[in-house]
One Martini backbone bead per residue (centre of mass of N, CA, C, O) as a GRO file, in nm:
protein
  551
    1MET     BB    1   0.175  -1.123  -1.098
    2ARG     BB    2   0.099  -0.866  -0.855
    3LEU     BB    3   0.230  -0.791  -0.526
    4ASP     BB    4   0.120  -0.613  -0.241
    5PHE     BB    5   0.302  -0.481   0.050
    6CYS     BB    6   0.248  -0.429   0.405
    7ALA     BB    7   0.500  -0.343   0.649
    8ALA     BB    8   0.498  -0.317   0.968
    9MET     BB    9   0.711  -0.061   1.138
   10ASP     BB   10   0.831  -0.045   1.464
   11TYR     BB   11   1.082   0.200   1.574
   12PHE     BB   12   0.977   0.213   1.898
   13SER     BB   13   1.133   0.114   2.138
   14ALA     BB   14   1.174   0.115   2.472
   15ASN     BB   15   1.494   0.185   2.449
   16HIS     BB   16   1.460   0.422   2.189
   17SER     BB   17   1.217   0.628   2.173
   18GLU     BB   18   1.344   0.906   2.247
   19VAL     BB   19   1.560   0.910   2.023
   20LEU     BB   20   1.377   0.839   1.765
   21MET     BB   21   1.155   1.054   1.769
   22ASN     BB   22   1.380   1.274   1.663
   23ARG     BB   23   1.468   1.105   1.387
   24LEU     BB   24   1.231   0.871   1.328
   25ILE     BB   25   0.942   0.836   1.115
   26CYS     BB   26   0.768   0.519   1.053
   27HIS     BB   27   0.496   0.292   0.924
   28ALA     BB   28   0.578   0.191   0.621
   29ALA     BB   29   0.633  -0.074   0.391
   30VAL     BB   30   0.659  -0.091   0.033
   31LEU     BB   31   0.600  -0.375  -0.181
   32ALA     BB   32   0.697  -0.495  -0.518
   33VAL     BB   33   0.637  -0.809  -0.690
   34VAL     BB   34   0.747  -1.046  -0.931
   35LEU     BB   35   0.695  -1.390  -1.002
   36THR     BB   36   0.675  -1.404  -1.298
   37GLY     BB   37   0.972  -1.472  -1.474
   38ILE     BB   38   1.233  -1.436  -1.297
   39CYS     BB   39   1.435  -1.658  -1.378
   40SER     BB   40   1.430  -1.601  -1.690
   41THR     BB   41   1.553  -1.295  -1.650
   42HIS     BB   42   1.849  -1.316  -1.562
   43ALA     BB   43   2.016  -1.347  -1.821
   44GLN     BB   44   1.907  -1.097  -1.967
   45SER     BB   45   2.002  -0.895  -1.754
   46LEU     BB   46   2.306  -0.950  -1.771
   47ASP     BB   47   2.333  -0.850  -2.061
   48GLN     BB   48   2.208  -0.553  -2.021
   49ILE     BB   49   2.430  -0.475  -1.772
   50GLY     BB   50   2.731  -0.618  -1.854
   51VAL     BB   51   2.810  -0.891  -1.722
   52THR     BB   52   2.873  -1.086  -1.949
   53LEU     BB   53   3.101  -0.911  -2.069
   54LEU     BB   54   3.279  -0.896  -1.820
   55ARG     BB   55   3.333  -1.202  -1.801
   56SER     BB   56   3.472  -1.215  -2.090
   57GLN     BB   57   3.714  -0.984  -2.001
   58THR     BB   58   3.748  -1.130  -1.719
   59THR     BB   59   3.863  -1.242  -1.381
   60ASN     BB   60   3.690  -1.293  -1.110
   61VAL     BB   61   3.439  -1.086  -1.114
   62ASN     BB   62   3.235  -1.154  -0.809
   63GLY     BB   63   3.272  -1.019  -0.497
   64SER     BB   64   3.504  -1.094  -0.354
   65ASP     BB   65   3.560  -0.980  -0.018
   66ILE     BB   66   3.250  -0.888   0.001
   67ARG     BB   67   3.045  -0.759   0.243
   68VAL     BB   68   2.693  -0.801   0.293
   69ALA     BB   69   2.355  -0.666   0.295
   70GLN     BB   70   1.997  -0.792   0.374
   71PRO     BB   71   1.732  -0.627   0.419
   72GLU     BB   72   1.393  -0.731   0.537
   73ALA     BB   73   1.073  -0.722   0.523
   74ASN     BB   74   0.786  -0.803   0.681
   75LEU     BB   75   0.538  -1.007   0.524
   76ASP     BB   76   0.340  -1.145   0.741
   77GLY     BB   77   0.247  -0.952   0.997
   78ASP     BB   78   0.314  -1.153   1.250
   79PRO     BB   79   0.394  -1.108   1.592
   80SER     BB   80   0.375  -1.424   1.699
   81HIS     BB   81   0.624  -1.464   1.498
   82PRO     BB   82   0.878  -1.482   1.321
   83SER     BB   83   0.993  -1.315   1.073
   84ALA     BB   84   0.981  -1.279   0.719
   85PHE     BB   85   1.344  -1.243   0.600
   86GLU     BB   86   1.476  -1.503   0.481
   87VAL     BB   87   1.730  -1.675   0.329
   88ASN     BB   88   1.755  -1.955   0.130
   89PRO     BB   89   2.046  -2.084   0.021
   90ALA     BB   90   1.933  -2.307  -0.172
   91ASN     BB   91   1.768  -2.101  -0.356
   92VAL     BB   92   2.084  -1.969  -0.444
   93SER     BB   93   2.331  -2.172  -0.433
   94GLN     BB   94   2.432  -2.143  -0.128
   95SER     BB   95   2.603  -2.135   0.152
   96SER     BB   96   2.524  -2.121   0.493
   97SER     BB   97   2.810  -2.001   0.583
   98ARG     BB   98   2.740  -1.707   0.444
   99PHE     BB   99   2.531  -1.663   0.688
  100THR     BB  100   2.357  -1.409   0.874
  101TYR     BB  101   2.106  -1.374   1.128
  102ALA     BB  102   1.890  -1.080   1.218
  103SER     BB  103   1.698  -0.994   1.512
  104SER     BB  104   1.515  -0.939   1.790
  105ALA     BB  105   1.552  -1.265   1.849
  106GLY     BB  106   1.850  -1.259   1.721
  107LEU     BB  107   2.133  -1.485   1.641
  108ALA     BB  108   2.239  -1.655   1.334
  109ASN     BB  109   2.452  -1.929   1.158
  110ALA     BB  110   2.191  -2.087   1.060
  111TYR     BB  111   1.992  -2.307   0.839
  112PRO     BB  112   1.758  -2.306   1.022
  113ASN     BB  113   1.586  -2.089   1.263
  114LEU     BB  114   1.463  -1.866   1.546
  115VAL     BB  115   1.479  -1.553   1.413
  116GLY     BB  116   1.327  -1.672   1.152
  117THR     BB  117   1.192  -1.675   0.818
  118ASN     BB  118   1.107  -1.738   0.512
  119SER     BB  119   1.145  -1.531   0.206
  120TRP     BB  120   1.056  -1.496  -0.117
  121HIS     BB  121   1.168  -1.210  -0.153
  122ALA     BB  122   1.450  -1.269  -0.057
  123ASP     BB  123   1.521  -1.476  -0.276
  124ILE     BB  124   1.486  -1.292  -0.521
  125VAL     BB  125   1.693  -1.081  -0.444
  126ALA     BB  126   1.934  -1.275  -0.413
  127GLY     BB  127   1.935  -1.377  -0.707
  128PHE     BB  128   2.031  -1.094  -0.823
  129PHE     BB  129   2.277  -1.041  -0.634
  130TYR     BB  130   2.418  -1.374  -0.549
  131GLY     BB  131   2.326  -1.580  -0.729
  132LEU     BB  132   2.473  -1.834  -0.896
  133SER     BB  133   2.288  -1.834  -1.169
  134GLY     BB  134   2.186  -1.484  -1.164
  135GLY     BB  135   2.397  -1.312  -1.034
  136VAL     BB  136   2.637  -1.063  -1.003
  137ALA     BB  137   2.754  -1.149  -0.703
  138THR     BB  138   2.856  -1.484  -0.651
  139ASN     BB  139   3.124  -1.426  -0.421
  140VAL     BB  140   3.059  -1.335  -0.163
  141ALA     BB  141   3.172  -1.344   0.160
  142HIS     BB  142   2.902  -1.222   0.299
  143VAL     BB  143   2.567  -1.240   0.465
  144ASP     BB  144   2.360  -1.000   0.612
  145ASN     BB  145   2.039  -1.099   0.739
  146PHE     BB  146   1.775  -0.874   0.793
  147ASP     BB  147   1.560  -0.730   0.975
  148ALA     BB  148   1.453  -0.415   0.895
  149ASP     BB  149   1.361  -0.312   1.169
  150TYR     BB  150   1.620  -0.383   1.320
  151PHE     BB  151   1.828  -0.248   1.146
  152ILE     BB  152   1.728   0.043   1.159
  153ASN     BB  153   1.694   0.072   1.469
  154TYR     BB  154   1.987  -0.045   1.568
  155TYR     BB  155   2.178   0.097   1.342
  156VAL     BB  156   2.110   0.353   1.176
  157VAL     BB  157   1.984   0.538   1.397
  158SER     BB  158   2.225   0.469   1.604
  159ASN     BB  159   2.499   0.447   1.460
  160LEU     BB  160   2.578   0.124   1.432
  161ALA     BB  161   2.797  -0.104   1.357
  162VAL     BB  162   2.843  -0.332   1.143
  163LEU     BB  163   3.003  -0.626   0.993
  164GLY     BB  164   3.150  -0.481   0.743
  165ASP     BB  165   2.944  -0.371   0.540
  166SER     BB  166   2.964  -0.229   0.210
  167VAL     BB  167   2.679  -0.348   0.110
  168VAL     BB  168   2.333  -0.233   0.095
  169ASN     BB  169   2.028  -0.387   0.041
  170GLN     BB  170   1.702  -0.213  -0.050
  171SER     BB  171   1.381  -0.371  -0.125
  172PHE     BB  172   1.242  -0.105  -0.003
  173ALA     BB  173   0.963   0.128   0.093
  174TRP     BB  174   0.827   0.420   0.145
  175SER     BB  175   0.534   0.624   0.195
  176LEU     BB  176   0.393   0.912   0.109
  177SER     BB  177   0.134   1.120   0.185
  178THR     BB  178   0.105   1.241  -0.119
  179ASN     BB  179   0.023   0.943  -0.241
  180ILE     BB  180  -0.207   0.924  -0.018
  181PRO     BB  181  -0.539   0.956   0.094
  182THR     BB  182  -0.414   0.840   0.392
  183PRO     BB  183  -0.175   0.996   0.569
  184ALA     BB  184  -0.187   0.874   0.868
  185ASN     BB  185  -0.022   0.605   0.755
  186TYR     BB  186   0.211   0.808   0.673
  187ILE     BB  187   0.463   0.987   0.572
  188SER     BB  188   0.639   1.272   0.551
  189VAL     BB  189   0.858   1.494   0.433
  190SER     BB  190   1.004   1.539   0.701
  191ASP     BB  191   1.056   1.239   0.743
  192GLN     BB  192   1.235   1.199   0.502
  193ARG     BB  193   1.459   1.374   0.609
  194ASP     BB  194   1.524   1.197   0.852
  195ILE     BB  195   1.591   0.941   0.701
  196ASP     BB  196   1.814   1.053   0.523
  197SER     BB  197   2.002   1.139   0.760
  198ALA     BB  198   2.049   0.865   0.882
  199TYR     BB  199   2.186   0.741   0.627
  200ASP     BB  200   2.406   0.952   0.580
  201ASP     BB  201   2.551   0.929   0.855
  202TYR     BB  202   2.620   0.634   0.822
  203ALA     BB  203   2.782   0.651   0.555
  204ASN     BB  204   2.995   0.850   0.673
  205THR     BB  205   3.105   0.681   0.909
  206TYR     BB  206   3.140   0.377   0.728
  207GLY     BB  207   3.128   0.366   0.411
  208THR     BB  208   2.837   0.291   0.313
  209MET     BB  209   2.663   0.130   0.064
  210PHE     BB  210   2.343   0.232  -0.044
  211VAL     BB  211   2.090   0.033  -0.207
  212SER     BB  212   1.779   0.175  -0.321
  213SER     BB  213   1.459   0.204  -0.344
  214VAL     BB  214   1.207   0.437  -0.497
  215ASN     BB  215   0.978   0.279  -0.588
  216ASN     BB  216   0.642   0.162  -0.750
  217GLY     BB  217   0.533   0.462  -0.756
  218GLY     BB  218   0.525   0.776  -0.799
  219PHE     BB  219   0.712   0.898  -0.574
  220VAL     BB  220   0.996   0.930  -0.443
  221THR     BB  221   1.147   0.735  -0.170
  222PRO     BB  222   1.241   0.609   0.103
  223PRO     BB  223   1.577   0.538   0.094
  224GLY     BB  224   1.641   0.642  -0.214
  225THR     BB  225   1.678   0.969  -0.127
  226ALA     BB  226   1.941   0.969  -0.024
  227TYR     BB  227   2.223   1.124  -0.092
  228ASN     BB  228   2.446   0.870  -0.030
  229SER     BB  229   2.288   0.704  -0.223
  230ILE     BB  230   2.142   0.455  -0.439
  231GLY     BB  231   1.879   0.509  -0.653
  232VAL     BB  232   1.632   0.269  -0.781
  233ALA     BB  233   1.507   0.184  -1.091
  234CYS     BB  234   1.263   0.081  -1.340
  235ALA     BB  235   1.284  -0.058  -1.681
  236GLY     BB  236   1.149  -0.218  -2.001
  237ALA     BB  237   0.933  -0.378  -1.907
  238ALA     BB  238   0.611  -0.426  -1.993
  239ASP     BB  239   0.527  -0.404  -1.647
  240SER     BB  240   0.679  -0.185  -1.545
  241HIS     BB  241   0.749  -0.002  -1.224
  242SER     BB  242   0.800   0.340  -1.120
  243SER     BB  243   0.942   0.598  -0.981
  244VAL     BB  244   0.948   0.963  -0.987
  245GLY     BB  245   1.106   1.244  -1.018
  246PRO     BB  246   1.162   1.439  -0.783
  247THR     BB  247   1.202   1.530  -0.486
  248LEU     BB  248   0.997   1.679  -0.234
  249ASP     BB  249   1.186   1.851  -0.053
  250ASN     BB  250   1.406   1.988  -0.315
  251GLY     BB  251   1.440   1.861  -0.615
  252ARG     BB  252   1.601   1.612  -0.646
  253CYS     BB  253   1.784   1.364  -0.806
  254LYS     BB  254   1.562   1.094  -0.856
  255PRO     BB  255   1.709   0.863  -0.969
  256ASP     BB  256   2.032   0.721  -1.049
  257LEU     BB  257   1.923   0.433  -1.155
  258THR     BB  258   1.867   0.170  -1.398
  259VAL     BB  259   1.669  -0.132  -1.452
  260PRO     BB  260   1.571  -0.399  -1.628
  261ALA     BB  261   1.243  -0.440  -1.487
  262PHE     BB  262   0.954  -0.496  -1.300
  263SER     BB  263   1.100  -0.407  -1.032
  264THR     BB  264   1.283  -0.271  -0.762
  265SER     BB  265   1.342  -0.546  -0.623
  266SER     BB  266   1.519  -0.648  -0.880
  267ALA     BB  267   1.695  -0.393  -0.951
  268THR     BB  268   1.864  -0.326  -0.692
  269PRO     BB  269   2.055  -0.590  -0.675
  270CYS     BB  270   2.211  -0.529  -0.937
  271VAL     BB  271   2.356  -0.279  -0.820
  272SER     BB  272   2.476  -0.409  -0.570
  273GLY     BB  273   2.646  -0.617  -0.729
  274ALA     BB  274   2.811  -0.409  -0.887
  275ALA     BB  275   2.939  -0.273  -0.636
  276ALA     BB  276   3.085  -0.532  -0.538
  277VAL     BB  277   3.251  -0.575  -0.796
  278LEU     BB  278   3.407  -0.297  -0.790
  279MET     BB  279   3.531  -0.336  -0.510
  280GLN     BB  280   3.690  -0.586  -0.565
  281ALA     BB  281   3.860  -0.461  -0.803
  282ALA     BB  282   3.984  -0.236  -0.636
  283LEU     BB  283   4.129  -0.406  -0.412
  284ARG     BB  284   4.303  -0.574  -0.643
  285GLY     BB  285   4.395  -0.320  -0.859
  286ASP     BB  286   4.227  -0.247  -1.130
  287GLY     BB  287   4.258   0.092  -1.051
  288GLY     BB  288   4.519   0.061  -0.889
  289SER     BB  289   4.707   0.146  -0.602
  290ASP     BB  290   4.462   0.323  -0.494
  291THR     BB  291   4.238   0.139  -0.328
  292ASN     BB  292   4.086   0.324  -0.132
  293SER     BB  293   3.975   0.518  -0.346
  294ALA     BB  294   3.839   0.312  -0.536
  295PHE     BB  295   3.651   0.193  -0.288
  296ASP     BB  296   3.501   0.432  -0.247
  297MET     BB  297   3.169   0.514  -0.259
  298ARG     BB  298   3.207   0.758  -0.450
  299THR     BB  299   3.354   0.613  -0.679
  300ILE     BB  300   3.143   0.393  -0.734
  301LYS     BB  301   2.912   0.581  -0.802
  302ALA     BB  302   3.044   0.740  -1.032
  303LEU     BB  303   3.090   0.484  -1.210
  304LEU     BB  304   2.804   0.379  -1.231
  305LEU     BB  305   2.683   0.640  -1.361
  306ASN     BB  306   2.893   0.677  -1.595
  307GLY     BB  307   2.827   0.377  -1.732
  308ALA     BB  308   2.566   0.444  -1.833
  309VAL     BB  309   2.292   0.396  -2.045
  310LYS     BB  310   2.119   0.585  -2.287
  311PRO     BB  311   1.825   0.639  -2.357
  312ALA     BB  312   1.664   0.794  -2.614
  313ASP     BB  313   1.481   0.972  -2.384
  314TRP     BB  314   1.706   1.106  -2.250
  315THR     BB  315   1.737   1.374  -1.990
  316ASN     BB  316   1.860   1.712  -1.918
  317SER     BB  317   2.015   1.967  -1.712
  318ASN     BB  318   2.196   2.200  -1.544
  319SER     BB  319   1.992   2.173  -1.274
  320SER     BB  320   1.929   1.854  -1.389
  321PRO     BB  321   2.151   1.592  -1.418
  322LEU     BB  322   1.902   1.393  -1.407
  323ASP     BB  323   1.667   1.174  -1.488
  324ALA     BB  324   1.348   1.127  -1.358
  325ARG     BB  325   1.351   0.802  -1.459
  326TYR     BB  326   1.685   0.709  -1.509
  327GLY     BB  327   1.887   0.901  -1.442
  328ALA     BB  328   2.187   0.813  -1.582
  329GLY     BB  329   2.070   0.528  -1.645
  330VAL     BB  330   2.164   0.220  -1.757
  331LEU     BB  331   2.314  -0.025  -1.633
  332ASN     BB  332   2.687  -0.076  -1.681
  333VAL     BB  333   2.949  -0.257  -1.558
  334PHE     BB  334   3.153  -0.256  -1.783
  335ASN     BB  335   3.190   0.047  -1.815
  336SER     BB  336   3.273   0.094  -1.520
  337TYR     BB  337   3.523  -0.088  -1.521
  338LYS     BB  338   3.682   0.056  -1.748
  339GLN     BB  339   3.709   0.317  -1.577
  340LEU     BB  340   3.857   0.198  -1.349
  341ALA     BB  341   4.094   0.087  -1.535
  342GLY     BB  342   4.202   0.384  -1.612
  343GLY     BB  343   4.241   0.518  -1.350
  344LYS     BB  344   4.403   0.748  -1.165
  345ASN     BB  345   4.343   1.113  -1.221
  346ASN     BB  346   4.481   1.393  -1.172
  347SER     BB  347   4.485   1.705  -1.173
  348SER     BB  348   4.635   1.947  -1.373
  349ALA     BB  349   4.501   2.200  -1.213
  350THR     BB  350   4.499   2.494  -0.992
  351ASN     BB  351   4.256   2.752  -0.889
  352PHE     BB  352   4.152   3.083  -0.798
  353ILE     BB  353   3.840   3.258  -0.725
  354SER     BB  354   3.624   3.479  -0.701
  355ILE     BB  355   3.331   3.533  -0.598
  356GLY     BB  356   3.150   3.486  -0.899
  357ALA     BB  357   3.359   3.437  -1.100
  358THR     BB  358   3.518   3.352  -1.357
  359HIS     BB  359   3.649   3.017  -1.511
  360LEU     BB  360   3.859   2.989  -1.705
  361PRO     BB  361   4.103   2.859  -1.872
  362VAL     BB  362   4.403   2.769  -1.825
  363VAL     BB  363   4.697   2.670  -1.890
  364ALA     BB  364   4.764   2.398  -2.073
  365THR     BB  365   4.847   2.116  -1.880
  366ASN     BB  366   4.880   1.798  -1.808
  367PHE     BB  367   4.770   1.590  -1.992
  368ILE     BB  368   4.540   1.336  -2.024
  369SER     BB  369   4.565   1.020  -2.170
  370ALA     BB  370   4.315   0.912  -2.067
  371THR     BB  371   3.980   0.832  -2.179
  372SER     BB  372   3.945   0.680  -1.896
  373GLY     BB  373   3.829   0.737  -1.548
  374TRP     BB  374   3.957   0.866  -1.225
  375ASN     BB  375   3.889   1.056  -0.914
  376PHE     BB  376   4.037   1.146  -0.580
  377GLN     BB  377   3.958   1.450  -0.411
  378THR     BB  378   4.058   1.754  -0.263
  379ILE     BB  379   3.880   2.058  -0.215
  380SER     BB  380   3.965   2.419  -0.157
  381SER     BB  381   3.820   2.685  -0.004
  382THR     BB  382   3.709   3.013   0.078
  383ALA     BB  383   3.568   3.311   0.196
  384THR     BB  384   3.680   3.453  -0.104
  385ASN     BB  385   3.719   3.162  -0.259
  386GLY     BB  386   3.728   2.970  -0.518
  387ALA     BB  387   3.775   2.636  -0.664
  388VAL     BB  388   3.982   2.486  -0.930
  389ASN     BB  389   3.979   2.182  -1.116
  390HIS     BB  390   4.177   2.060  -1.378
  391TYR     BB  391   4.107   1.870  -1.691
  392PHE     BB  392   4.310   1.772  -1.958
  393PHE     BB  393   4.218   1.714  -2.309
  394ASN     BB  394   4.253   1.512  -2.590
  395PHE     BB  395   4.019   1.486  -2.875
  396THR     BB  396   3.815   1.295  -3.050
  397ASN     BB  397   3.561   1.184  -3.186
  398GLY     BB  398   3.245   1.174  -2.978
  399PHE     BB  399   3.197   1.114  -2.642
  400ILE     BB  400   3.080   1.245  -2.319
  401THR     BB  401   3.127   1.142  -1.976
  402ALA     BB  402   3.048   1.291  -1.647
  403THR     BB  403   3.101   1.239  -1.282
  404LEU     BB  404   3.002   1.398  -0.976
  405VAL     BB  405   3.086   1.313  -0.629
  406TRP     BB  406   2.941   1.374  -0.304
  407ASN     BB  407   2.886   1.430   0.033
  408ARG     BB  408   2.694   1.443   0.293
  409GLN     BB  409   2.764   1.549   0.590
  410LEU     BB  410   2.784   1.512   0.911
  411ALA     BB  411   2.504   1.654   1.047
  412GLU     BB  412   2.388   1.776   0.785
  413THR     BB  413   2.162   1.956   0.583
  414ASN     BB  414   2.367   2.045   0.385
  415ILE     BB  415   2.569   2.129   0.101
  416ASN     BB  416   2.809   2.151  -0.094
  417ASN     BB  417   2.903   2.352  -0.381
  418LEU     BB  418   2.925   2.174  -0.681
  419ASP     BB  419   3.076   2.191  -1.016
  420LEU     BB  420   3.044   2.122  -1.377
  421PHE     BB  421   3.281   2.168  -1.649
  422LEU     BB  422   3.304   2.237  -2.015
  423PHE     BB  423   3.588   2.340  -2.203
  424ASN     BB  424   3.742   2.501  -2.450
  425ALA     BB  425   4.085   2.541  -2.443
  426ALA     BB  426   4.137   2.727  -2.695
  427ASN     BB  427   3.863   2.946  -2.665
  428SER     BB  428   3.681   2.922  -2.384
  429ASN     BB  429   3.437   2.774  -2.441
  430LEU     BB  430   3.130   2.670  -2.346
  431VAL     BB  431   2.982   2.345  -2.359
  432ALA     BB  432   2.923   2.246  -2.047
  433CYS     BB  433   2.693   2.200  -1.764
  434SER     BB  434   2.668   2.134  -1.391
  435THR     BB  435   2.450   2.336  -1.142
  436SER     BB  436   2.341   2.216  -0.891
  437ARG     BB  437   2.232   2.308  -0.563
  438VAL     BB  438   2.096   2.018  -0.440
  439ASP     BB  439   2.306   1.834  -0.546
  440ASN     BB  440   2.559   1.551  -0.514
  441VAL     BB  441   2.532   1.555  -0.842
  442GLU     BB  442   2.719   1.564  -1.148
  443HIS     BB  443   2.630   1.580  -1.512
  444ILE     BB  444   2.781   1.488  -1.832
  445PHE     BB  445   2.628   1.466  -2.169
  446LEU     BB  446   2.782   1.402  -2.499
  447PRO     BB  447   2.726   1.248  -2.808
  448LYS     BB  448   2.871   1.510  -2.953
  449LEU     BB  449   3.229   1.561  -2.995
  450ALA     BB  450   3.469   1.743  -3.096
  451ALA     BB  451   3.764   1.784  -3.177
  452GLY     BB  452   4.007   1.852  -2.909
  453SER     BB  453   4.057   2.074  -2.642
  454TYR     BB  454   3.995   2.013  -2.287
  455ASP     BB  455   3.816   2.149  -1.984
  456LEU     BB  456   3.762   1.978  -1.688
  457GLN     BB  457   3.561   2.115  -1.424
  458VAL     BB  458   3.602   2.167  -1.064
  459LEU     BB  459   3.380   2.341  -0.856
  460LYS     BB  460   3.423   2.528  -0.552
  461ASN     BB  461   3.221   2.710  -0.366
  462GLY     BB  462   3.258   2.977  -0.181
  463GLY     BB  463   3.257   3.129   0.144
  464THR     BB  464   3.051   3.157   0.436
  465ASN     BB  465   2.805   2.969   0.312
  466VAL     BB  466   2.931   2.681   0.422
  467VAL     BB  467   3.002   2.375   0.537
  468SER     BB  468   3.308   2.371   0.397
  469ASN     BB  469   3.619   2.412   0.269
  470ASN     BB  470   3.627   2.104   0.246
  471GLU     BB  471   3.614   1.856  -0.031
  472THR     BB  472   3.540   1.526  -0.120
  473TYR     BB  473   3.577   1.374  -0.442
  474ALA     BB  474   3.432   1.213  -0.732
  475LEU     BB  475   3.560   1.123  -1.066
  476ALA     BB  476   3.409   1.035  -1.376
  477PHE     BB  477   3.541   0.941  -1.711
  478ALA     BB  478   3.449   0.962  -2.080
  479PHE     BB  479   3.622   0.947  -2.390
  480ALA     BB  480   3.437   0.819  -2.666
  481PRO     BB  481   3.443   0.639  -2.940
  482THR     BB  482   3.178   0.576  -3.221
  483LYS     BB  483   3.293   0.381  -3.456
  484LEU     BB  484   3.198   0.259  -3.771
  485ASN     BB  485   3.329  -0.005  -3.946
  486LEU     BB  486   3.406  -0.079  -4.312
  487THR     BB  487   3.442  -0.396  -4.485
  488ARG     BB  488   3.575  -0.644  -4.704
  489ALA     BB  489   3.463  -1.005  -4.753
  490GLY     BB  490   3.406  -1.077  -5.036
  491THR     BB  491   3.046  -1.102  -5.013
  492ASN     BB  492   3.106  -0.933  -4.757
  493ALA     BB  493   3.025  -0.731  -4.481
  494VAL     BB  494   3.229  -0.567  -4.230
  495LEU     BB  495   3.146  -0.488  -3.907
  496SER     BB  496   3.293  -0.254  -3.664
  497TRP     BB  497   3.338  -0.218  -3.300
  498PRO     BB  498   3.381  -0.129  -2.990
  499VAL     BB  499   3.316  -0.264  -2.681
  500TYR     BB  500   3.411   0.011  -2.590
  501PRO     BB  501   3.128   0.110  -2.536
  502ALA     BB  502   2.860  -0.024  -2.412
  503GLY     BB  503   2.523  -0.027  -2.571
  504PHE     BB  504   2.559  -0.070  -2.880
  505CYS     BB  505   2.373  -0.076  -3.187
  506VAL     BB  506   2.284  -0.198  -3.499
  507GLU     BB  507   2.161  -0.020  -3.779
  508ALA     BB  508   1.929  -0.023  -4.061
  509THR     BB  509   1.894   0.115  -4.409
  510THR     BB  510   1.768   0.206  -4.752
  511ASN     BB  511   1.691   0.520  -4.662
  512LEU     BB  512   1.785   0.859  -4.603
  513ALA     BB  513   1.535   1.031  -4.656
  514THR     BB  514   1.330   0.796  -4.518
  515PRO     BB  515   1.413   0.648  -4.247
  516MET     BB  516   1.405   0.286  -4.138
  517TRP     BB  517   1.518   0.178  -3.864
  518SER     BB  518   1.700  -0.147  -3.804
  519THR     BB  519   1.828  -0.442  -3.652
  520ASN     BB  520   1.756  -0.726  -3.788
  521ASN     BB  521   1.879  -0.923  -3.582
  522PHE     BB  522   2.161  -0.862  -3.510
  523SER     BB  523   2.473  -1.065  -3.468
  524ALA     BB  524   2.740  -1.034  -3.280
  525THR     BB  525   3.083  -1.074  -3.237
  526LEU     BB  526   3.354  -1.147  -3.019
  527THR     BB  527   3.689  -0.995  -3.074
  528GLY     BB  528   3.825  -0.924  -2.811
  529SER     BB  529   3.760  -0.564  -2.844
  530THR     BB  530   3.556  -0.653  -3.088
  531ASN     BB  531   3.291  -0.604  -3.288
  532ILE     BB  532   3.132  -0.841  -3.511
  533LEU     BB  533   2.966  -0.792  -3.842
  534ILE     BB  534   2.814  -1.002  -4.091
  535VAL     BB  535   2.707  -0.895  -4.422
  536THR     BB  536   2.522  -0.948  -4.688
  537MET     BB  537   2.556  -0.860  -5.004
  538THR     BB  538   2.385  -0.632  -5.225
  539ASN     BB  539   2.239  -0.427  -5.470
  540ALA     BB  540   2.125  -0.282  -5.239
  541ALA     BB  541   2.109  -0.031  -5.041
  542GLN     BB  542   2.299   0.032  -4.735
  543PHE     BB  543   2.264   0.154  -4.397
  544PHE     BB  544   2.467   0.239  -4.103
  545ARG     BB  545   2.445   0.236  -3.737
  546LEU     BB  546   2.498   0.365  -3.415
  547ARG     BB  547   2.294   0.286  -3.115
  548GLN     BB  548   2.132   0.360  -2.844
  549PRO     BB  549   1.909   0.209  -2.673
  550ASN     BB  550   1.560   0.142  -2.611
  551PHE     BB  551   1.461   0.008  -2.307
   0.00000   0.00000   0.00000
């Protein structure tokens, strides 16, 4: 059973109407949630998005020390009593001491209280976010549970700091007038721009990671369309439903990530939990000594997108770096963590080019030994020159994925123009590029890359028509082999492949001429950092391969 709710949200209080009318106009939040089967899907979801594997390979990576926020739309729609937005701590097996509740009715540090009432939707979201039995980040330091109307009106639009919340989950969305036959009741595309700007300015000011639904059908909508947020879609469940990009304002790539789920209400908190987990790991030094850079929202976003697993029908182009349905792919927090653990890797070299000139590889020096990792760096162009940061790698056969992320800056309409290129360093041939003019994300994914020396380039286009000469970016990268090894043990064949990158499954067929590939319900065991699959040998020919699954 699926229930749709419209929660009227009047953002123009008597105290703020003059300011807000110029900043943000919205009239409705639309949520869609699935009640049946929610609890039983938690464990399966944790397996699919890499949480189970992460926990088997690490210790206490659970979101501790990270304070988070959960704004919830009022589902009861009755202004005569406090709105239903609150999480009941007992329903997610958490202590009430971890919660603060806030609405226009006041602030409370205990449950139940007089500032709001319980919301079943809030409990479901919390279960996926930080619920003890099925959440991604089960040990967050504190949860600020807000009425969404109050949160957006009092904090986001007014650009007023919340209580140190590093991750904000928003499992609600607005509807655009182009989706609906009666546009008078919904916001316009220009309103979307105002909402996006409010969120981007807030994220820039306080370094807050907003993880937001892109809506449950039709076009992608705010708040998941904000440049500096992570917009989340859902896919994979039998009756899942999700909005499809690009954005209506200027054709940007949204969503950013996908989670196998019935609705974006349950998909979004999985990504929020993953962000909290990576932030905790960054602060405790799992990504190296530069914890501030590892913790930065741009680094976390780049790692989450770069660790995603590509469904079989995932696609992108040079000018559209992410898939319109899946974004960067399906969340896999284990892959993202492994790239974080690869450490910070500074660029190998920097040079300047004339505006519009070619930027072939320079002399390859300072090769990066890590096969996966990240960087957080400022690049500076001029009025007459663009700037190129080079990252040199020696690589054996496998795949490459690289993601570049930067923010839309405070109070700006446009973004600086950064591009991502991969060159063969030996012959200067261009291998791949991501050159969107409207996105503040660039993404390269090549499932088959030959052995050789490569130059991964970050280009900041210079000139006089730029937002600023300086831009700080985050880059996540992974050059990963995906080799399936075959040995014999008695009457059995032993297949093995590395646990990282996660998300690959073994398929078999008996005929390569007209192959019918099947997983045959293969079940691998994990031994150290290697997946082991034992198959009984027969007289018939069998062929095996690794493949990224079609979620």
